[in-house]
N, C-alpha and C positions, 0 to 999 in steps of 0.2 A: 505494501498498498503503499503510494504516495505522499510527501509532507503533506501535498498539496489539499490532495484528500482530508487527511487526517485535518488538517484546520476547516474544511470543510464539515467534517462531521462534529467537531469543536462546537461551531459557529450553529449546526442544526442543534442540537443537545442545548447549548444557551438560551436558544429562540423558545423551544419546547417547554425549560425549564419554565422560563418569563412565564409562559404562555400557563401552565399549568398553578402558577401561584397567583395569576388573576382569576383565573378561574374560582380558585378559594377564595379568593378575596371576596369576588363577586358576590358567592356563597353566601359569604361572612354578613359582608351590607346588607345583603337581600333579609337575612335573619333578623338584625338589627335597626333597619334606615328608620324601624315609625319606631325608635327608642328615644327617647326625651334624654339629650344630653345634658352630663353633671350626673345627678342621682338614675342610674338605670332601673325600669321596671323589669326581673326574669320569673311508700317507707322505700328508701331511698339512701342508705347506709353502705350502699357497694356500687357507687354510679358513676365513678371514676377518678382518682386524685389525679393532676396536673401537677406542673413545676410552682406554680403559683396558689395552689390550692392545697394548702392542707388540710388534717381533719380538722381543724380549728375552725372551718368556715365550711365544711362539708354538714352539709342537713342529714338529719335521718329518718325524724316523724315532726307529722303534722298532727295536732291534737284541737278539736272547736267544741265546747257542748253547752249546753246549761246549767251551770253550779247546781239546781239542785236534784239533777239526773244524778248527781256523783255522790252530793250530799244534801238528804233529803230536811236538813235545819239550815241547807244556804238561803240568801235573802231571795226570793223571787224577782225576776229579771235580769239578774248576773251572769252573764257568759266568762269562761274562763276561755285563752287560748293557751296553745304549749307551743314551744317551738325546743326539740330537742336537735342538739347535732354532734362534732365530735366521735363520729361512733369507736366504738372498740376502745375506749378508756378505761385503763386495767385500774382493781379494786385498790383504794390504802395511796392515789398518789392526785395530788393536786392537779389539774387543767386549768387551764383560763381561755377567757374568752377572747379571741383576735384585738386587738390594739389598732388595729388597719383595715375593719371593716365592719361594716355596717347591717346590722342583723334589722332585718324587716319583718312588719307583717301586714299583707293588703286587704283590704274588704271593700265591696263592691254596694250596694243598698240595692237590692234584686224588688223590681213591683211584681213582676210574674213569677212562680215557681215553677213554671212550668218552661221560659223562657231558657233558651242558649245561652248559658256565659257569656259577656260580653269581654272581660279582663280589666273591666276602668277600674281604677282604681279612686273610690272616692273617698278610701280613707286611707293614712299610713300611717302605720305604730313607727316609730323606727327607733332604733338601741345602739349606740354607740361607747362602747368603756375603755376608761383609762387603763393605764399599767400599774400593779396590784401595790399597793400599800406593804407598811410593812408586815402588816398584819394576814398578808393573803388577800385582803379585801381589794375591788376593782369597783371606784366610780362609776357610775352611770349615768351619760346623758340621753332623754329624751325625746324624741321632735315626733309631733304629730300633726299631717298635712292632713288637715279637711276642709272642706268645701276650698280650698286654694285659697285658703290662709294656713302659713306654718306655726306651729308655735314650740319652742324646744325648751325644754326646761335646763338648769344649770344642775350641777350635779351634786345640788343640796336642797333642799324643804325648809325651812321655816329652822336656819340653822345646822340641820341633819343631812347626812351622806346617803345619798341616793348608795346603793352600795351592794354589792353583788355578797353569798354566803362562801365563808373558807370551808373548806374540807372539813371536817370532825369541829364547825363552832353549830351554834343555835341559829334557828331558821331565820333568817332575815327578810319581813315585811316590808318592803317600803310603798307607803301613801304617796299619793302623786296625783295632785289638783293639778287638771289640765281643761281648759275648753269646760268649764261649769259642773264638772264631773270628778269623784275621785277614784284613782285607777288604783291598783297593790297591784306590785310587780314583784316577782324574783329572778334572782337571777343563778347558779352555782348547778354545781354537781346534784343529779339523783341518780337510781338506776333506774337502766334502759329499759324502759315497761315492753319492747316489743318483742315476739314471740314468733320463732318462724324457724323453720329446718331448711334455712336457706342453699345450702348443700348438695340437700337431695332435690332440691327442688329444682336447682339448674341442671343436672341429670337428667330430670323428666321431662324438662322444656327440650334438651337437645336432644335426646330418646326422640320428644316428639315432631322436632323441626328435622328429624333423619342428620343429625350430626354427630350423635352418640347413640350407644345401644339404649332399646327401649328397657324403662325400668319403672317401676312402681314405686309411692310414696312409703316409706319404714312406717312398720307399725308404731304404734305410741310407744311400746318398752323400749325401741328401739331409735325412736327420732330424737334429732341431737337440736335444742335449742340452743341457735348459735351465739343470743344474747346475752344470755345463762351468764351471771357475774359482771357483767361489763356497766360502766354509767354513761354516763350524755350528760353535754355542758344543754343545763333546763332555761331557758327563758320564759315564763310563766305572768299572764297578766288576766286579773281579774275584772271586766269592765262592763259595766252598764249599756243595757240596752241601748235607753236613750240616749247615750252615746255614741250609740254606734248609727241611730239613726238620725239625728241631727236635725228634727223634725219633718222628717218624709214620713213619718208611717211606718214606714218599711218592718217588717216582721223575717225577712229570706237575705239573708247576706251568705255573697261565697268570700270565700280565705283562700292565700294562701302566704306561703312564705321565700321569701328570696335573701342571700348574702351576697353582701358585693364587696371588693375591694378597691382602695386605691388604686387607681392606671398608668399613676406619673406621669398626667398629663393634664392634673388640676379637678381630676371627676372620678369616679367610680364604674366599675366594671362589676356586671353581675356575673358570678359566679356559678350559684348556684341558686334553685327554688322549687320546692316542693305542693302538694295542691294534696290529693288522696294518696293513699298508698299503695305502695310497688306498679306504678303505671312506668315510670320510665324505668324501675331499674328490674321490675318483671317484666313487662314488655318488649323492651327497645333492646337486642341485643351486640349492635355496634357500637362499640364505644365511642366513636369519632358520634356518632345518632346523640349518645346521652349525653357528649356534651354542648352539642347544636342544643336540645331541647331544652337543657338546664342555661343556656345565653340568651332564650328570648321568655318574651312575657307571654302569658297564656293571649291574648287576643289574638296572637301569631300561629297558635297549633292549629288552625283551620286556613291556614295561608297555603299558596301554592309551592312559598320557597320550603314549607314545613310537610313538603308530599310526601317526600322517602322517610321521615320520621313515620308520620301517618303508620305509611304501606306496610313496614318492618313491626309494628304495633297488631294490624293487622292481621299478617299472618301470622306470629304468634298467636293470637287469639284464634285461627281459623285451625292452628293445628293443636293446640291446647283444648279445642273442642272438640276432634278426632280422638283422644287417648281412651275413649269407648267405643271406639267404634264406628260412631255413626256421628251426622251430621244433627246437634241439638241448637245451634244460636245462627243467628248473623251476624257477623263478626263487623262488617262496617256499621249496622247499627248498633251494637256492643260500645266501637270503637267509638261510634257518636254520642255514646251516656256518657262515654270518661269523660271524653275530651269538648271544648278546653278543661286544662288540669287543674281546677278549683276547688278544694272541699266547700260542697252548698252545707248550708243549714236554717231550717225551714222551723223556726224557735216556737211558733205553737203546737211543735209536735215533741214529744219527748226525745230525745237525741240519743242514738247510736247511729253505728255506720248501717246496718239493716233495717235499720228501724221505719224506714218512710223512703216511697221512688216517686218520681213524679212523672207525666205522662210522657216523656221521655225515655224513661228507664233509668233516669239518673238517682242515686242513694243522693236524701237529700235532708241526712239527719245529722252533720257534723261526725262528731268522731271523737265518741268515749274512750280512756285509756284500756280498758279488757276487753273492746273489741277483737274477735278474732278477724280483723279484716283480711286476711291471709285467706282462711274456708270461705267470709263471703265472696272475696273477687274470685275466688275457684269454680266455686258454684254460680258463680254470673257468667262467667267463662267458659265452663265446660260444658253446663247446663243442666248438672245436676249436682247432687252434694259430692261434694271432691274434701277431702280434708288433708293438711301435711302433717296431723297428728300429732300436733305441739299445741302445749295449751300455757297461759299464763302460772297457772297454781300446777302444773306438771303432772306427769303422773307416779304414780306410787310404785317404786321398787326401779324408776330411772333417774341417777342422777345428773343428768345433761339435762335434766327441766329442771323448771320452775325459779319462781323469783318472791322476793317479799313483800308482805301485806305493802298495799298501797297504804299511808298517810292518812288520816279520817277528816285533816283540813287541808285548804292550801296549802302548798300546793299539789297536794296529794299524792304526788308521785312518791316514792319509794326512799326510804332514805340510799345515799350512797353505798354503796358496798367498799 
């Protein structure tokens, strides 16, 4: 081969590389083009970590429920939002919230419980953390965006620090007056309440998709709860419904959570988001699609740019549906019921992931801490009762399952291991 030909090949390679980069950039731009500059609006334990996405900014689960459905003695009208992050935090070790991240709840006031989620952020609850002090406490700054108006608390209220709860300390509950209401805020380590034989699910999914041998879920005596013994970083907020209504009279709300980190140019880039459990990690197989899903807001879930992600989710639903050898569900209808990915709660009904559905087949009961969301989701996808055979309390004789009892009062999650 002549030197001239080598030069031609090198030039062609450079052109192809640039073209590939332009294509990737175009996809990224299509996915984030509608996002607002600055603060970007975007069960999920293992949906991928990249160089700038460590565990501290990796969401695990979102819970939204009427407090009286968790605690019959609680005030009527209060809701609890719980955002967990930092998966697989080992026992007896102090983990902290990222000091370069924004942890956010997004809320849509929904007029029609049967409507398709819009992904519109009517209210944002935003949390930012300072470095820990010599007692291991992190000061918390809380910002509320509501009706286009932004209110930020300082890290103190009435000369008292708004603070996280260090490991092995008494629970710190912060009362934060904002917008005419008092929010109650907890931030700190708690036991991970999630329960799931995730490794066996991945084997079952691989068999269904034809990328591995066909296997079944393990019996309860052998099933392994991968979250047993681990802690998570928890942000829990008690919110009066009147604060969320803001005079609208809305009784239904769509909720999702995000984590964004500084982008190096004066803004923040969304790295993770979460609505319903097991959508990203359970239905999406390709890691690049998982990250694309995490980087966009719910309002883009039905866009043409996100079509490859939806197609993969539908393919997974279709494969899981055929586990029993017959067609049970319409995968496109199921996908429409789960996307856009938000957690909808109709506050006129008892909370619970499977407590109610709307006319589109979407679950509208929010999510309680002990809801067996995996069995509920599998039953929906497969069209018949299907279980990974893991429960919160565990199976007698199986040491690979079982969590500590929930606490009787807010924030309700079990104390950290």
